[in-house]
N, C-alpha and C positions, 0 to 999 in steps of 0.2 A: 712587179711591184710587191714589196713586202707588206703583209697584212699584220696589223697590230690591233688587238682588242683593247680599247681604252679603259682606264680605271682612274680613280681620283688623283693618283700620282703619275698620270699617263706619260709625261714627257721627261721626267728626271732620269738621268743615267748615272749609275754608281760603279766605280771600279771595285775590283775584288777586295782590295785592302779596306775599302769603306764598308762593304758588306760584312766582312769579318768583324770590323769594329762595332757595327750595329748588332751583330749576333752576340758578341761578348758583353755588350751593354745589357742585352736581354738576359743572358745567363747570370749576370751579376745581381739580378733582382732577388729579393728575399724569397719569392716564390716564382722561380723562372718558368717561362712557358715551355712546353714540350714542342719545340719547333719541328722536330722530325715527325712527330705524330701529325702535326698540322699540315706539313708539307706532303706527307704521304696521303692523307685524306683529301687534300686539295687535288692531288694528282689523280686519285681514284675517281673523284667526282667529275673531273673534266674528262677523263677517259670514258666514263659511262655516258657522258653527254655526247662525246664525239663518235663513240661506237654506235649509239642509237640502236636501230633494228638490224644492223648489218651482221651481227654475229655475237657469239658468247665465249669465244676461245681466245685467251690472251697469253702471250709469251712475254715474260718479264726478265730483263737482264739486270742483275744487281752487281755492282762493282765492290771493290775492297774498302771504300771509304763511306762517308756519310751519305753520299749520293745513293749508294747501294742500300743504306738503311732506309732512305725515303722510298726506294723501290719495294723493299720488303713490307713496309707499312701499306703502300698502295696495293700490293698483291693481296695482303690479308683482307683489306676492305672489299676488294673485288670478289674474292672467294666467298666472303660472307654474303655478298649480293648475288650469289649463285652463278657467277662466271666460272668457267673452267680455266684455271690459271696454272701455269707452270713457270718455275723460276730457275734460271740459269745463273749460278753464282760464280763470279770470277774473282774469288778471294779466299782468304783463310779465316774461318770463324774465330780462331784464337787470336787474331790480330785486329779484330774490329774494335772501334771505339766503344765506350760504354753504351751510348745511345744506339749505335748501329747493332751491337750485340743484343741489346734488348729487343730491337725490332726483328732480328733474325730468330730469336727464341720464340717470340710471339707468333711468328709465321709458322714455325715448326709445331708449337703447341696447338695451333688451330688446325692441324692436319695437313699443312703444306709440305710438299716435297721440295728438295733442293737438288738440282742437277749440275753436274760438272760440264756436261755436253748438252747440246740441244736435242730434245727428244725427237725422233724421226717419224713416229707413228701418227702424228697429228698435223692437221692443217690449221694454221693460225689465222684468226680474223684481225688481230690487232697486236701491236708490239709496244712495250714500254722500255725505253732506254734509260737505265739508271746505272750505267757503268762508271762514268766519270763526270764530275761537276766542275765547279769553278776552281778547284784546287789543283788541276792538272798543270804540271810544270815541265814535262818533257814529252818528246814524241812517243806515240804508242808503237809498240812492237810486240812480237811473239803472240801469245794467246789473246790479249786484249785487242790487238790490231786485227787478228783473225775474226774475232767476234764482231767487231765493227763492220768488217767486210761482209760477214754473214748477214747481219741485220740489213745492210743495204741491198744484198742480193735476194732477200726474201720477197721483195715486191709487195709487202704489206704496209699499210699506214703505220707510222711510228710517232708516238708521243715522247719527246725528249724531256727528261726531268732536269730542270734548272737551265742547262745548256746541252746541246747535242754533244755526246761524248767525242772528244778529240778536237773540239773547237775551243780556242783560247778565249776566255770570257772578256778580256779587256781589249783585245786587238782584232778579233774575228779571224785570226789565221788558223790554218789547219795544222794540228800537231801530229804529223805523219799521215793520218787519215781520220775522217770524221763521219759520224752518222748523218745521213740525210733524212731529216724528220719532216713529217707532214704538219706537225704542230709542236710547240715548245711551251711548257708551263714553267715560268721562271719565278723565283721567290724573293720576297722583301723589296727588291728594286730591280729595274731594268739594267741589263749589262750592255755596254756599248758594242761588244763583239757580236751581239745578235743582229746588229744593224749595219755593219760595215764589212768590207772586204769579202770573205767567204761566208759570213754569217747569213746574209739573205738567201743564199743557195742551200743552206743546211738547216735552218730553224723553222721554216714554214710559218704558219700562223702563230704569233706570239701572244701568250696569255700571261698576265701578271697576277700573282697572288701574294699579298703583302704579309700574310700569316699573322695579322693582327698587330703588326709593328708599323711605326711611323718613322721611316728612315730620316726624315728631315729633323727629327729631334736629336739625332746623333751626328749626322754628317751633311754638309752642304753638298748637293749634287755636283759631281765633277763636270757634267755637261748635260745636254738635253737633246731630245728629238725636235726637229722643226715640225710645226703643225700648220694647218691651213689658215689659222688666224694671223699668220705673219703677213699675209697679203693685205688684209684690212688694216693692220697696224702700220703698214708701210705707206699706203696711199689712201687718201680720203676721197669720197665721191666728188665728182667734178661740179663746180658751181655753174649755174646757167650763165652768169655774167663772166665769161672767160673767152680767151682768144688763143691763137697758136703760141703767142709769146708767154702765155701763162704756164705752159707746160715744157718750157725750156728749149734750148738749142744744143744739139749734140754733134760733136765732131768725131768721125771715125777715120783712123789713119792706117793704111796698109796697102794691100793689093799690088804687089810687085808683079813683074811680067809673068804671065802664066798662072797667077794666083789672085787675079782681081775678083773672082767669084767669092772668095772668103770675105772680102770687105763688103761686097754687095749683100751677102747673106746677113752679116751683122747689121748693115744699114736697114735692110728690109725688116729684120726683127725689131730694131729700135723704133722704126716708124709705126709698125703695127702694135707695138706695146706702149704707144702713147707719147713718145717724144714729140714736142710741137714742131720742131724743124730738125732735119737730119742732113748733115753734110758728110759725104763720103769722099775722103781724100785718097786718091789712088796714085801709086808710084808709077804704074804702067801708063804711059802717055796715050797708048792706043785705046785704053779703056775709058779715057776721059770723054765727057760729053753728057750723056744721060742714060739712065737705066730704062730700056724700052718697056720692061714689064712693070716698072714702078717709077714713072716719071716724076713722082712727088719727091724722090730723092734728089738732092742737089750734089752733083758730081764735080769735084774740083781736083786740082793737083794737090798732092799730099802736103807740101809745104805751105800752100795757100790756106788750107784749112787751119793749120796751126797759127796763122796770123789773124784769124777772125776774132774780133773783139767782143762779140756778144755770146760766145759759147757758155753753156751752163755746165758741161761735162765733156770729157774726152775719153775715147777708147783707142788704144794703139796696139797693133800686133797682128790682126787677121790677115794672112797672106802677105806678110811684110818682108820675109826673107831676112838674111843676115849680112847684107852688103854694108859697105861704108856709108852709103846714103841712108840706109835703114837705121844705122847706129846714130847718125846725125839727127834724124827725125825723132828718135827716142830721147836723145839728150835734150832736145828742145821741148819736147812734151813734158818731160820731168820738171823742167824749169818753170812751167806754167803754175798758176795758183788755182787750177781747176781740179775738181775730183777726177781721178784718173784710173781707168781700168787697163791693166796690162795683161795681154794674153799671147799665146803662141810664140812667135819669134821674138817678140819684145821680151819675153821671159828668158829665152835662150841668150839674147844679147846681154841681158841683165846679169846672167850667170857668168858671162865671160869678162865683164868689166867691173872691177872693184869701184872705180870712180862713179859709175852709174848707180851701183848699189848704195854707196854712201850718199849720193844725191837723193835717192828715194827715201832713205832713212831721215834725211833732214827736211823733207817736204812738210809744209804747214797744212796743205790741203790733203784730203784722204787719198790713199792709194789702195787699189784693190787688185789682187793677183788671182789668176784662175788656172793654176798649173795642173796638168795630169802628173802621175807619179814620176815619170822620167824627167819632166821639167823641174819638178820639186827636188828631185835628187840632185840635179845639176846645180840648182840654187843653193842647196845645202852642202854641196861638195861631197855627196855620197852617191847613191845609186837608186834606181827604181825599186830594186829588191829590198834595200834597207828601208826605204820609205814605206813600202807595203808591210814590212815586218811590224810596224806600229804606226798606222796612219794618223791616229790622233796626236801622238807625240810629235810626229814630223810636221803636221799642220800647225800645231801650237808653237813649235820651235821656229818655223819659218815666219809666222806672223810676228813673233817677238823680235826676231833677229832683224827683220826689215821694216818694222813699225808699220805693217800693212794689215788690211783685212784680207784673209786668204780663204779660198776654197780649194781643197785637194780633191780633185774630181775622181770619179770611179764609183763602184758599187758602194752605196752609203757614203756619198760625198761628205767630207768633213769641213765645216766652216769654222775658222778660228780668228780671234781678235788679238791685238797686241797685249791686252790685259790678261791673256791666258784662258779666257772663256771660249768654249767650243760647243758646236751643235752638229748632229748628224742628220742628214736629209733622208727621210724614208721613202721619198717618191722616186720614180724612174724605173726603167726596165731595159733589157738588152737591145731594144730598138734604138737606143741612144748611141750605141757603139757603131757609129758610121761617120763618114766624112761630113764636115760642116756643122756638126752639133755644137762644137765648142765655139764656133763663130756666132751661132744663134744665141747661145748662152751669154756671150759677151755683149751682144746687142740688147738682149733683155735687161741685163744688169745695168748697162749704161743708160738705157731709156728710163729706168727707175731713178737713177741718179739725176738725170737731166730734169726730171719732174720734181726734184727737191727732196727725195728720200735721203735719210741718213745713210752713210756709207755701209755700216754694218747691216742695216735693215735691207738696203738695196741688194746687197750680195745674197743674203739669206732668202729673201723673197724671190729673187731671180732664180736661184738654184732650186727652190721648192717648186716654183711655177714651171720651170723647164721640165722637171721630172713629172709633174702632175699632168702637163699637156701630153707627154708621151703615154702616160697611163690612160688618159682619156681616149686617145687614139686606139690603143690596144684593146681597151674595153669596148670600143665600137667595131672591132674586127679589122682594124688597120694596123698591121704589124703584129709582133715586133720585127719579123723578117721583112726587109724591104722598106721599113719606115724611113722617110727622108727628113732631112733637116728642114726643108721648106714646109713640109706638112706640119711640123711642130709649131711653126710660127703662128699659123692661124688658130691652132688648138690652144696655144698659150693665150692669145688675145681673147678667145671665147671664155676660157677659164678665169682670166683676170676680171673681165667684165661681170661675170657671175658673182665673183667674190667681193667686188667693190660696188656696193649699192647705195 
């Protein structure tokens, strides 16, 4: 799970172009603030807090741009506070911007040394990474790449300045190679790349310092982080005067031969997450009857579930396969006027059939898609690699193209709506990388839909809850290695009940 230290602007996410616009607005003031001085001081103060009593020797890496200027300011303050500081400079002092050159000279004037190579005679207690910030546009190579590798091989805690060097701030992808930081202090506003794709593996604990600016005065946040409040905003506490019909009836369709377990997992998740009645429609006739572990589930033939007149929501795809029969079931499900969750092979069939995609676009009831990158790539006519290149862009494009609510699953799952709004989910851990977790997510989301949640809220709350349940289990010493999808179901139920009081 990625740790984020909240601030007043805790959830807003800003793209690089927006951060630049905010900076330019500040610089255009009659008395512009010294943002580099503020950023460097904020970095030094956080470094001092994080170092604590663990040592006093700090190795600072300063790059050729303004990120390097921030590093020089931080180094100057740390030296004034009696830390032993050495700076490795990967740039040319004659090519620095005016602000960065000023920071460089102030460091030198205060008695600081500048090294081309890492001094070998000292053991370092802490490292500051100020090589490259949000302006990086090409893969690292040569000396910068070697310095990133050296930082990672030191085995010392690293505080990254703004973003870990080598991490693309908007997408979270690695530009050749990237620093693996224990913590990141990021400025003005949060960057989406810290929270998706490779960001969570490289930024550590994220701390926001706004530097006295209010980004909302200049730019509307491009997106936001999901937060725990989504659960209470999605479902209200249950009234005493209620019955099973109050909480909806859900149909789940899938479970072809050899894959009935996927449909059962989705059904069990839906039942335990509050759907009043759950019907599991299986295509495998040998699996029809009842679920011995959970006889509360009503097992039917797949086509029979689609004919039920009292359903509140429908989920199609878990263990469904891509047969002609599966395609027919999907076609009939799309024709219903029910809120519809499509997952797994339902998504693969959708990618193969233009007529099905057009039918989805025309639906009057909400449709929710839960693809992983490969499924999203097929739906977009591209590839998993292209989707991962910019997960936010891919999720937004898919939501708009198919008029659906979409979650692009993965590290930092991206939820997107047809209107272009998007959120990144900060919960979850590698324990979710196992068979059946997608089926459980489908069941959770569908259960929330059946209980009357709005489509966008059901998707986001379900994604947040699924990850939070896995985090709860890992926090209790269960996983991430060997964490099972079935275990997540009960943890999600416990987490939801604690949130809905």
